C-alpha positions in Angstrom: 33.3 19.4 9.7 29.7 20.5 10.0 28.6 18.3 7.0 30.3 15.3 8.6 28.4 15.8 11.9 25.2 16.4 10.0 25.6 13.1 8.2 26.3 11.2 11.4 23.1 12.7 12.9 21.2 11.7 9.9 22.5 8.1 10.0 21.5 7.8 13.7 17.9 9.2 13.0 15.8 6.1 12.3 12.4 7.9 12.0 12.9 8.6 8.3 13.7 4.9 7.6 10.6 3.8 9.5 8.4 6.1 7.5 9.9 4.8 4.3 9.3 1.2 5.4 5.7 2.0 6.2 5.3 3.7 2.8 6.7 0.6 1.0 4.5 -1.7 3.0 1.4 0.4 2.2 2.4 0.4 -1.5 2.8 -3.4 -1.5 -0.5 -3.9 0.2 -2.2 -1.7 -2.4 -0.6 -3.6 -5.2 -1.9 -6.9 -3.7 -5.4 -5.6 -3.3 -5.5 -4.3 -6.9 -4.1 -7.5 -8.3 -6.6 -9.6 -6.3 -9.5 -7.4 -7.4 -8.4 -7.7 -11.0 -8.2 -11.5 -10.7 -11.6 -11.7 -9.1 -13.3 -9.1 -11.4 -15.7 -11.4 -13.1 -16.8 -13.0 -9.8 -17.3 -9.6 -8.2 -19.3 -8.4 -11.2 -21.6 -11.4 -11.1 -22.1 -11.0 -7.4 -23.1 -7.3 -7.8 -25.4 -8.2 -10.7 -27.2 -10.9 -8.6 -27.5 -8.5 -5.6 -28.9 -5.9 -8.0 -31.4 -8.4 -9.5 -32.5 -9.4 -6.0 -33.2 -5.8 -5.0 -35.4 -5.1 -8.1 
């Protein structure tokens, strides 16, 4: 009986689900940023080289 009431309380508690949703969203955003940076690597490198040359 105690286990059944504990499961019902756990099912009603939505804060854990919200935390998992935020974690999944953060992971997806990180993956998008890493993928975009990888795709733009050459352009970012050239930009940094030109800025470095301008400073010298």
